[in-house]
C-alpha positions in Angstrom: 29.7 -2.3 -7.2 27.6 -2.1 -10.4 24.9 0.0 -10.8 22.9 -2.7 -12.2 22.9 -4.3 -9.1 21.1 -1.8 -7.7 18.4 -0.9 -9.9 16.4 -4.4 -9.1 16.4 -3.8 -5.4 15.4 -0.3 -5.6 12.6 -1.1 -7.9 11.6 -4.0 -5.4 11.9 -1.7 -2.3 10.0 1.2 -4.3 6.9 -1.2 -5.2 6.7 -2.8 -2.1 6.2 0.4 -0.2 3.5 1.6 -2.7 1.4 -1.5 -2.7 1.6 -2.2 1.2 0.8 1.7 1.9 -2.4 1.6 0.0 -4.1 -1.0 1.8 -6.7 0.3 4.5 -8.8 -1.8 6.9 -12.4 -0.8 7.5 -15.4 -2.0 9.5 -18.8 -1.7 8.6 -21.8 -1.8 11.1 -25.3 -2.5 10.0 -27.8 0.0 11.8 -31.7 -0.5 12.5 -33.9 2.3 12.1 -33.4 3.0 15.9 -29.6 3.6 15.6 -29.4 -0.1 17.3 -26.3 -2.0 15.9 -27.6 -5.0 14.3 -24.7 -6.6 12.3 -20.9 -6.0 12.7 -19.0 -7.0 9.7 -15.7 -8.8 10.0 -12.6 -6.4 9.0 -11.6 -6.1 5.6 -8.4 -4.8 4.4 -7.6 -3.9 1.1 -7.5 -1.8 -1.7 -10.2 1.6 -2.5 -11.4 -0.5 -4.8 -12.1 -3.7 -2.5 -13.0 -1.4 0.5 -15.4 0.2 -2.0 -16.9 -3.2 -2.9 -17.0 -4.3 0.8 -19.3 -1.0 1.8 -21.7 -1.6 -1.3 -22.0 -5.2 -0.1 -23.2 -4.3 3.5 -25.7 -1.1 1.8 -27.1 -3.7 -0.5 -28.1 -6.2 2.0 -29.1 -4.2 4.5 -30.5 -1.2 2.9 -33.6 -2.7 1.6 -34.7 -3.2 5.6 -34.2 0.5 5.7 -31.3 -0.1 7.9 -27.9 2.2 7.6 -24.5 1.1 7.1 -21.4 2.9 9.0 -18.5 1.9 7.5 -15.1 3.3 9.2 -11.5 2.8 9.0 -10.0 1.0 11.9 -6.4 1.2 13.1 
C-alpha cells in the first residue's frame, strides 16, 4: 500500500493516545477544623489545568471557613 495512507492513521492514533492518557480524575473533600468531612465534591476528570481549577475552587469556597480541602486522585 501507499505510505500516504498510513500517515493519517498513525497521526490519529498518536493524538488519541496522548490526549486520553493525560486525563486524570480527582475528588476533593472539604474538612472542618476537627477533621470531619463536611462536603465531598463530585469526581472531576480532566487535564492538569482543569484539575488545578477544581482544587482552587474547593480551597476558595471553604478556605474562608478555616476548613481544609484534601484533593486526591481517584482510580
